[in-house]
PyMOL Python script that loads the backbone (N, CA, C, O; Angstrom):
from pymol import cmd

cmd.read_pdbstr("""\
ATOM      1  N   MET A   1       0.846  -1.185   0.000  1.00  0.00           N
ATOM      2  CA  MET A   1       0.000   0.000   0.000  1.00  0.00           C
ATOM      3  C   MET A   1       0.885   1.238   0.000  1.00  0.00           C
ATOM      4  O   MET A   1       1.874   1.286   0.730  1.00  0.00           O
ATOM      5  N   GLY A   2       0.547   2.243  -0.806  1.00  0.00           N
ATOM      6  CA  GLY A   2       1.318   3.478  -0.875  1.00  0.00           C
ATOM      7  C   GLY A   2       0.889   4.462   0.193  1.00  0.00           C
ATOM      8  O   GLY A   2       0.066   4.158   1.057  1.00  0.00           O
ATOM      9  N   ASN A   3       1.461   5.638   0.113  1.00  0.00           N
ATOM     10  CA  ASN A   3       1.104   6.684   1.055  1.00  0.00           C
ATOM     11  C   ASN A   3      -0.346   7.117   0.849  1.00  0.00           C
ATOM     12  O   ASN A   3      -0.852   7.129  -0.273  1.00  0.00           O
ATOM     13  N   LEU A   4      -0.997   7.468   1.941  1.00  0.00           N
ATOM     14  CA  LEU A   4      -2.365   7.974   1.900  1.00  0.00           C
ATOM     15  C   LEU A   4      -2.296   9.486   1.957  1.00  0.00           C
ATOM     16  O   LEU A   4      -1.815  10.048   2.941  1.00  0.00           O
ATOM     17  N   SER A   5      -2.766  10.149   0.921  1.00  0.00           N
ATOM     18  CA  SER A   5      -2.723  11.605   0.845  1.00  0.00           C
ATOM     19  C   SER A   5      -3.946  12.189   1.540  1.00  0.00           C
ATOM     20  O   SER A   5      -5.066  11.711   1.360  1.00  0.00           O
ATOM     21  N   ILE A   6      -3.717  13.229   2.336  1.00  0.00           N
ATOM     22  CA  ILE A   6      -4.796  13.895   3.073  1.00  0.00           C
ATOM     23  C   ILE A   6      -5.144  15.191   2.347  1.00  0.00           C
ATOM     24  O   ILE A   6      -4.275  16.038   2.142  1.00  0.00           O
ATOM     25  N   HIS A   7      -6.392  15.349   1.962  1.00  0.00           N
ATOM     26  CA  HIS A   7      -6.847  16.558   1.278  1.00  0.00           C
ATOM     27  C   HIS A   7      -7.607  17.413   2.287  1.00  0.00           C
ATOM     28  O   HIS A   7      -8.782  17.168   2.561  1.00  0.00           O
ATOM     29  N   SER A   8      -6.917  18.431   2.843  1.00  0.00           N
ATOM     30  CA  SER A   8      -7.517  19.231   3.906  1.00  0.00           C
ATOM     31  C   SER A   8      -7.711  20.686   3.526  1.00  0.00           C
ATOM     32  O   SER A   8      -8.210  21.473   4.331  1.00  0.00           O
ATOM     33  N   GLY A   9      -7.327  21.059   2.314  1.00  0.00           N
ATOM     34  CA  GLY A   9      -7.384  22.461   1.936  1.00  0.00           C
ATOM     35  C   GLY A   9      -6.128  23.204   2.360  1.00  0.00           C
ATOM     36  O   GLY A   9      -6.007  24.405   2.115  1.00  0.00           O
ATOM     37  N   SER A  10      -5.195  22.508   2.989  1.00  0.00           N
ATOM     38  CA  SER A  10      -3.937  23.100   3.424  1.00  0.00           C
ATOM     39  C   SER A  10      -3.013  23.292   2.230  1.00  0.00           C
ATOM     40  O   SER A  10      -3.043  22.493   1.293  1.00  0.00           O
ATOM     41  N   PRO A  11      -2.186  24.347   2.248  1.00  0.00           N
ATOM     42  CA  PRO A  11      -1.195  24.492   1.176  1.00  0.00           C
ATOM     43  C   PRO A  11      -0.070  23.469   1.293  1.00  0.00           C
ATOM     44  O   PRO A  11       0.757  23.354   0.388  1.00  0.00           O
ATOM     45  N   LEU A  12      -0.031  22.728   2.393  1.00  0.00           N
ATOM     46  CA  LEU A  12       0.991  21.709   2.605  1.00  0.00           C
ATOM     47  C   LEU A  12       0.504  20.353   2.119  1.00  0.00           C
ATOM     48  O   LEU A  12      -0.683  20.037   2.208  1.00  0.00           O
ATOM     49  N   ASP A  13       1.425  19.564   1.610  1.00  0.00           N
ATOM     50  CA  ASP A  13       1.125  18.195   1.198  1.00  0.00           C
ATOM     51  C   ASP A  13       1.250  17.311   2.440  1.00  0.00           C
ATOM     52  O   ASP A  13       2.340  17.180   2.995  1.00  0.00           O
ATOM     53  N   ILE A  14       0.158  16.713   2.874  1.00  0.00           N
ATOM     54  CA  ILE A  14       0.155  15.891   4.087  1.00  0.00           C
ATOM     55  C   ILE A  14      -0.232  14.467   3.706  1.00  0.00           C
ATOM     56  O   ILE A  14      -1.252  14.239   3.055  1.00  0.00           O
ATOM     57  N   GLU A  15       0.607  13.507   4.126  1.00  0.00           N
ATOM     58  CA  GLU A  15       0.362  12.100   3.820  1.00  0.00           C
ATOM     59  C   GLU A  15       0.605  11.252   5.059  1.00  0.00           C
ATOM     60  O   GLU A  15       1.267  11.679   6.005  1.00  0.00           O
ATOM     61  N   VAL A  16       0.055  10.038   5.037  1.00  0.00           N
ATOM     62  CA  VAL A  16       0.366   9.020   6.043  1.00  0.00           C
ATOM     63  C   VAL A  16       1.102   7.916   5.298  1.00  0.00           C
ATOM     64  O   VAL A  16       0.593   7.385   4.312  1.00  0.00           O
ATOM     65  N   ASP A  17       2.310   7.566   5.772  1.00  0.00           N
ATOM     66  CA  ASP A  17       3.099   6.572   5.054  1.00  0.00           C
ATOM     67  C   ASP A  17       2.829   5.158   5.568  1.00  0.00           C
ATOM     68  O   ASP A  17       2.001   4.961   6.457  1.00  0.00           O
ATOM     69  N   ASN A  18       3.527   4.188   5.007  1.00  0.00           N
ATOM     70  CA  ASN A  18       3.338   2.779   5.358  1.00  0.00           C
ATOM     71  C   ASN A  18       3.720   2.463   6.803  1.00  0.00           C
ATOM     72  O   ASN A  18       3.325   1.427   7.337  1.00  0.00           O
ATOM     73  N   PHE A  19       4.480   3.341   7.429  1.00  0.00           N
ATOM     74  CA  PHE A  19       4.921   3.112   8.806  1.00  0.00           C
ATOM     75  C   PHE A  19       4.077   3.899   9.810  1.00  0.00           C
ATOM     76  O   PHE A  19       4.476   4.072  10.961  1.00  0.00           O
ATOM     77  N   ASP A  20       2.901   4.378   9.366  1.00  0.00           N
ATOM     78  CA  ASP A  20       1.998   5.183  10.195  1.00  0.00           C
ATOM     79  C   ASP A  20       2.658   6.449  10.714  1.00  0.00           C
ATOM     80  O   ASP A  20       2.386   6.892  11.830  1.00  0.00           O
ATOM     81  N   GLU A  21       3.525   7.026   9.897  1.00  0.00           N
ATOM     82  CA  GLU A  21       4.082   8.329  10.203  1.00  0.00           C
ATOM     83  C   GLU A  21       3.358   9.361   9.350  1.00  0.00           C
ATOM     84  O   GLU A  21       2.918   9.062   8.241  1.00  0.00           O
ATOM     85  N   VAL A  22       3.239  10.566   9.870  1.00  0.00           N
ATOM     86  CA  VAL A  22       2.632  11.663   9.132  1.00  0.00           C
ATOM     87  C   VAL A  22       3.765  12.389   8.410  1.00  0.00           C
ATOM     88  O   VAL A  22       4.738  12.814   9.034  1.00  0.00           O
ATOM     89  N   VAL A  23       3.631  12.526   7.102  1.00  0.00           N
ATOM     90  CA  VAL A  23       4.670  13.147   6.287  1.00  0.00           C
ATOM     91  C   VAL A  23       4.127  14.474   5.764  1.00  0.00           C
ATOM     92  O   VAL A  23       3.059  14.524   5.153  1.00  0.00           O
ATOM     93  N   ILE A  24       4.881  15.554   6.015  1.00  0.00           N
ATOM     94  CA  ILE A  24       4.462  16.882   5.572  1.00  0.00           C
ATOM     95  C   ILE A  24       5.458  17.378   4.533  1.00  0.00           C
ATOM     96  O   ILE A  24       6.651  17.510   4.805  1.00  0.00           O
ATOM     97  N   ASP A  25       4.944  17.648   3.343  1.00  0.00           N
ATOM     98  CA  ASP A  25       5.742  18.160   2.222  1.00  0.00           C
ATOM     99  C   ASP A  25       6.996  17.330   1.947  1.00  0.00           C
ATOM    100  O   ASP A  25       8.005  17.869   1.493  1.00  0.00           O
ATOM    101  N   GLU A  26       6.944  16.057   2.211  1.00  0.00           N
ATOM    102  CA  GLU A  26       8.068  15.146   2.012  1.00  0.00           C
ATOM    103  C   GLU A  26       9.346  15.654   2.677  1.00  0.00           C
ATOM    104  O   GLU A  26      10.452  15.300   2.267  1.00  0.00           O
ATOM    105  N   MET A  27       9.182  16.493   3.715  1.00  0.00           N
ATOM    106  CA  MET A  27      10.329  17.054   4.442  1.00  0.00           C
ATOM    107  C   MET A  27      10.319  16.666   5.912  1.00  0.00           C
ATOM    108  O   MET A  27      11.375  16.537   6.532  1.00  0.00           O
ATOM    109  N   TYR A  28       9.131  16.480   6.468  1.00  0.00           N
ATOM    110  CA  TYR A  28       8.993  16.204   7.899  1.00  0.00           C
ATOM    111  C   TYR A  28       8.257  14.885   8.093  1.00  0.00           C
ATOM    112  O   TYR A  28       7.145  14.710   7.597  1.00  0.00           O
ATOM    113  N   TRP A  29       8.876  13.966   8.811  1.00  0.00           N
ATOM    114  CA  TRP A  29       8.264  12.689   9.147  1.00  0.00           C
ATOM    115  C   TRP A  29       7.984  12.717  10.638  1.00  0.00           C
ATOM    116  O   TRP A  29       8.914  12.775  11.442  1.00  0.00           O
ATOM    117  N   LEU A  30       6.718  12.677  11.013  1.00  0.00           N
ATOM    118  CA  LEU A  30       6.317  12.789  12.408  1.00  0.00           C
ATOM    119  C   LEU A  30       5.624  11.514  12.868  1.00  0.00           C
ATOM    120  O   LEU A  30       4.878  10.887  12.115  1.00  0.00           O
ATOM    121  N   THR A  31       5.882  11.141  14.117  1.00  0.00           N
ATOM    122  CA  THR A  31       5.109  10.051  14.697  1.00  0.00           C
ATOM    123  C   THR A  31       3.689  10.559  14.905  1.00  0.00           C
ATOM    124  O   THR A  31       3.426  11.757  14.802  1.00  0.00           O
ATOM    125  N   VAL A  32       2.791   9.653  15.194  1.00  0.00           N
ATOM    126  CA  VAL A  32       1.402  10.047  15.446  1.00  0.00           C
ATOM    127  C   VAL A  32       1.330  11.017  16.635  1.00  0.00           C
ATOM    128  O   VAL A  32       0.595  12.003  16.584  1.00  0.00           O
ATOM    129  N   ASP A  33       2.084  10.744  17.695  1.00  0.00           N
ATOM    130  CA  ASP A  33       2.078  11.625  18.869  1.00  0.00           C
ATOM    131  C   ASP A  33       2.625  13.011  18.532  1.00  0.00           C
ATOM    132  O   ASP A  33       2.087  14.018  18.992  1.00  0.00           O
ATOM    133  N   GLU A  34       3.692  13.068  17.731  1.00  0.00           N
ATOM    134  CA  GLU A  34       4.260  14.356  17.342  1.00  0.00           C
ATOM    135  C   GLU A  34       3.288  15.139  16.470  1.00  0.00           C
ATOM    136  O   GLU A  34       3.121  16.345  16.649  1.00  0.00           O
ATOM    137  N   ALA A  35       2.652  14.457  15.534  1.00  0.00           N
ATOM    138  CA  ALA A  35       1.691  15.113  14.655  1.00  0.00           C
ATOM    139  C   ALA A  35       0.495  15.638  15.442  1.00  0.00           C
ATOM    140  O   ALA A  35      -0.010  16.727  15.167  1.00  0.00           O
ATOM    141  N   GLU A  36       0.048  14.858  16.419  1.00  0.00           N
ATOM    142  CA  GLU A  36      -1.081  15.294  17.253  1.00  0.00           C
ATOM    143  C   GLU A  36      -0.700  16.528  18.070  1.00  0.00           C
ATOM    144  O   GLU A  36      -1.491  17.466  18.171  1.00  0.00           O
ATOM    145  N   ALA A  37       0.490  16.539  18.648  1.00  0.00           N
ATOM    146  CA  ALA A  37       0.942  17.695  19.432  1.00  0.00           C
ATOM    147  C   ALA A  37       1.074  18.931  18.537  1.00  0.00           C
ATOM    148  O   ALA A  37       0.708  20.034  18.943  1.00  0.00           O
ATOM    149  N   LEU A  38       1.597  18.745  17.321  1.00  0.00           N
ATOM    150  CA  LEU A  38       1.720  19.856  16.376  1.00  0.00           C
ATOM    151  C   LEU A  38       0.342  20.401  16.009  1.00  0.00           C
ATOM    152  O   LEU A  38       0.140  21.615  15.995  1.00  0.00           O
ATOM    153  N   ALA A  39      -0.594  19.523  15.718  1.00  0.00           N
ATOM    154  CA  ALA A  39      -1.952  19.947  15.362  1.00  0.00           C
ATOM    155  C   ALA A  39      -2.614  20.709  16.506  1.00  0.00           C
ATOM    156  O   ALA A  39      -3.277  21.720  16.276  1.00  0.00           O
ATOM    157  N   GLU A  40      -2.439  20.231  17.727  1.00  0.00           N
ATOM    158  CA  GLU A  40      -3.012  20.920  18.892  1.00  0.00           C
ATOM    159  C   GLU A  40      -2.386  22.299  19.068  1.00  0.00           C
ATOM    160  O   GLU A  40      -3.082  23.263  19.383  1.00  0.00           O
ATOM    161  N   GLY A  41      -1.065  22.395  18.864  1.00  0.00           N
ATOM    162  CA  GLY A  41      -0.388  23.683  18.981  1.00  0.00           C
ATOM    163  C   GLY A  41      -0.852  24.669  17.928  1.00  0.00           C
ATOM    164  O   GLY A  41      -1.072  25.843  18.225  1.00  0.00           O
ATOM    165  N   ILE A  42      -1.002  24.201  16.704  1.00  0.00           N
ATOM    166  CA  ILE A  42      -1.480  25.068  15.628  1.00  0.00           C
ATOM    167  C   ILE A  42      -2.905  25.524  15.913  1.00  0.00           C
ATOM    168  O   ILE A  42      -3.229  26.696  15.717  1.00  0.00           O
ATOM    169  N   LEU A  43      -3.750  24.624  16.369  1.00  0.00           N
ATOM    170  CA  LEU A  43      -5.134  24.984  16.679  1.00  0.00           C
ATOM    171  C   LEU A  43      -5.193  26.030  17.802  1.00  0.00           C
ATOM    172  O   LEU A  43      -6.000  26.957  17.732  1.00  0.00           O
ATOM    173  N   ARG A  44      -4.357  25.894  18.826  1.00  0.00           N
ATOM    174  CA  ARG A  44      -4.318  26.887  19.909  1.00  0.00           C
ATOM    175  C   ARG A  44      -3.873  28.243  19.383  1.00  0.00           C
ATOM    176  O   ARG A  44      -4.432  29.271  19.764  1.00  0.00           O
ATOM    177  N   ALA A  45      -2.864  28.252  18.505  1.00  0.00           N
ATOM    178  CA  ALA A  45      -2.377  29.511  17.937  1.00  0.00           C
ATOM    179  C   ALA A  45      -3.467  30.186  17.099  1.00  0.00           C
ATOM    180  O   ALA A  45      -3.662  31.398  17.195  1.00  0.00           O
ATOM    181  N   VAL A  46      -4.166  29.414  16.289  1.00  0.00           N
ATOM    182  CA  VAL A  46      -5.236  29.957  15.453  1.00  0.00           C
ATOM    183  C   VAL A  46      -6.363  30.507  16.329  1.00  0.00           C
ATOM    184  O   VAL A  46      -6.914  31.571  16.046  1.00  0.00           O
ATOM    185  N   THR A  47      -6.697  29.785  17.382  1.00  0.00           N
ATOM    186  CA  THR A  47      -7.739  30.240  18.306  1.00  0.00           C
ATOM    187  C   THR A  47      -7.336  31.557  18.964  1.00  0.00           C
ATOM    188  O   THR A  47      -8.169  32.450  19.117  1.00  0.00           O
ATOM    189  N   LEU A  48      -6.072  31.688  19.354  1.00  0.00           N
ATOM    190  CA  LEU A  48      -5.572  32.917  19.962  1.00  0.00           C
ATOM    191  C   LEU A  48      -5.661  34.078  18.982  1.00  0.00           C
ATOM    192  O   LEU A  48      -6.118  35.159  19.352  1.00  0.00           O
ATOM    193  N   VAL A  49      -5.237  33.878  17.751  1.00  0.00           N
ATOM    194  CA  VAL A  49      -5.282  34.942  16.742  1.00  0.00           C
ATOM    195  C   VAL A  49      -6.725  35.354  16.474  1.00  0.00           C
ATOM    196  O   VAL A  49      -7.028  36.545  16.401  1.00  0.00           O
ATOM    197  N   ARG A  50      -7.611  34.378  16.328  1.00  0.00           N
ATOM    198  CA  ARG A  50      -9.021  34.722  16.072  1.00  0.00           C
ATOM    199  C   ARG A  50      -9.621  35.470  17.256  1.00  0.00           C
ATOM    200  O   ARG A  50     -10.409  36.396  17.066  1.00  0.00           O
ATOM    201  N   GLY A  51      -9.261  35.082  18.464  1.00  0.00           N
ATOM    202  CA  GLY A  51      -9.748  35.784  19.653  1.00  0.00           C
ATOM    203  C   GLY A  51      -9.282  37.226  19.678  1.00  0.00           C
ATOM    204  O   GLY A  51     -10.043  38.123  20.039  1.00  0.00           O
ATOM    205  N   ARG A  52      -8.030  37.452  19.297  1.00  0.00           N
ATOM    206  CA  ARG A  52      -7.504  38.824  19.252  1.00  0.00           C
ATOM    207  C   ARG A  52      -8.234  39.657  18.208  1.00  0.00           C
ATOM    208  O   ARG A  52      -8.529  40.830  18.437  1.00  0.00           O
ATOM    209  N   ARG A  53      -8.521  39.053  17.070  1.00  0.00           N
ATOM    210  CA  ARG A  53      -9.213  39.790  16.003  1.00  0.00           C
ATOM    211  C   ARG A  53     -10.605  40.219  16.449  1.00  0.00           C
ATOM    212  O   ARG A  53     -11.056  41.316  16.122  1.00  0.00           O
ATOM    213  N   HIS A  54     -11.282  39.355  17.193  1.00  0.00           N
ATOM    214  CA  HIS A  54     -12.644  39.668  17.631  1.00  0.00           C
ATOM    215  C   HIS A  54     -12.670  40.662  18.783  1.00  0.00           C
ATOM    216  O   HIS A  54     -13.710  41.268  19.042  1.00  0.00           O
ATOM    217  N   SER A  55     -11.553  40.844  19.482  1.00  0.00           N
ATOM    218  CA  SER A  55     -11.543  41.735  20.626  1.00  0.00           C
ATOM    219  C   SER A  55     -11.054  43.139  20.292  1.00  0.00           C
ATOM    220  O   SER A  55     -11.006  43.998  21.173  1.00  0.00           O
ATOM    221  N   LYS A  56     -10.688  43.388  19.023  1.00  0.00           N
ATOM    222  CA  LYS A  56     -10.223  44.707  18.633  1.00  0.00           C
ATOM    223  C   LYS A  56     -11.405  45.675  18.557  1.00  0.00           C
ATOM    224  O   LYS A  56     -12.484  45.299  18.100  1.00  0.00           O
ATOM    225  N   PRO A  57     -11.208  46.918  19.001  1.00  0.00           N
ATOM    226  CA  PRO A  57     -12.275  47.914  18.902  1.00  0.00           C
ATOM    227  C   PRO A  57     -12.634  48.201  17.438  1.00  0.00           C
ATOM    228  O   PRO A  57     -11.805  48.028  16.544  1.00  0.00           O
ATOM    229  N   ALA A  58     -13.859  48.633  17.207  1.00  0.00           N
ATOM    230  CA  ALA A  58     -14.356  48.895  15.852  1.00  0.00           C
ATOM    231  C   ALA A  58     -13.570  49.993  15.157  1.00  0.00           C
ATOM    232  O   ALA A  58     -13.483  49.998  13.929  1.00  0.00           O
ATOM    233  N   ASP A  59     -12.985  50.941  15.925  1.00  0.00           N
ATOM    234  CA  ASP A  59     -12.256  52.044  15.306  1.00  0.00           C
ATOM    235  C   ASP A  59     -10.817  51.657  14.909  1.00  0.00           C
ATOM    236  O   ASP A  59     -10.071  52.484  14.384  1.00  0.00           O
ATOM    237  N   GLY A  60     -10.447  50.421  15.160  1.00  0.00           N
ATOM    238  CA  GLY A  60      -9.124  49.948  14.775  1.00  0.00           C
ATOM    239  C   GLY A  60      -8.042  50.272  15.775  1.00  0.00           C
ATOM    240  O   GLY A  60      -6.875  49.953  15.550  1.00  0.00           O
ATOM    241  N   GLY A  61      -8.411  50.906  16.889  1.00  0.00           N
ATOM    242  CA  GLY A  61      -7.423  51.229  17.927  1.00  0.00           C
ATOM    243  C   GLY A  61      -6.989  50.001  18.685  1.00  0.00           C
ATOM    244  O   GLY A  61      -7.542  48.915  18.510  1.00  0.00           O
ATOM    245  N   GLU A  62      -6.006  50.180  19.519  1.00  0.00           N
ATOM    246  CA  GLU A  62      -5.502  49.066  20.339  1.00  0.00           C
ATOM    247  C   GLU A  62      -6.503  48.704  21.420  1.00  0.00           C
ATOM    248  O   GLU A  62      -7.060  49.582  22.080  1.00  0.00           O
ATOM    249  N   SER A  63      -6.733  47.412  21.600  1.00  0.00           N
ATOM    250  CA  SER A  63      -7.571  46.964  22.707  1.00  0.00           C
ATOM    251  C   SER A  63      -6.684  46.742  23.920  1.00  0.00           C
ATOM    252  O   SER A  63      -5.504  46.419  23.786  1.00  0.00           O
ATOM    253  N   ARG A  64      -7.238  46.910  25.066  1.00  0.00           N
ATOM    254  CA  ARG A  64      -6.460  46.742  26.304  1.00  0.00           C
ATOM    255  C   ARG A  64      -7.018  45.617  27.113  1.00  0.00           C
ATOM    256  O   ARG A  64      -6.503  45.316  28.190  1.00  0.00           O
TER     257      ARG A  64
END
""", "prot")
cmd.dss("prot")
cmd.show_as("cartoon", "prot")
cmd.util.cbc("prot")
cmd.orient("prot")
């Protein structure tokens, strides 16, 4: 069986190889635990950025 390609809308090429490793852009080979930790970290960062965007005042000034 070949690599399983994941179509997520990401600009990165994400696959699962025959050894159950997550391969990103044929440059990074991650274990399942590493990939899960990376995904959780990215999700937290995105949540933080979205929270900041929603808390900005309508006039574009700095929120405190």
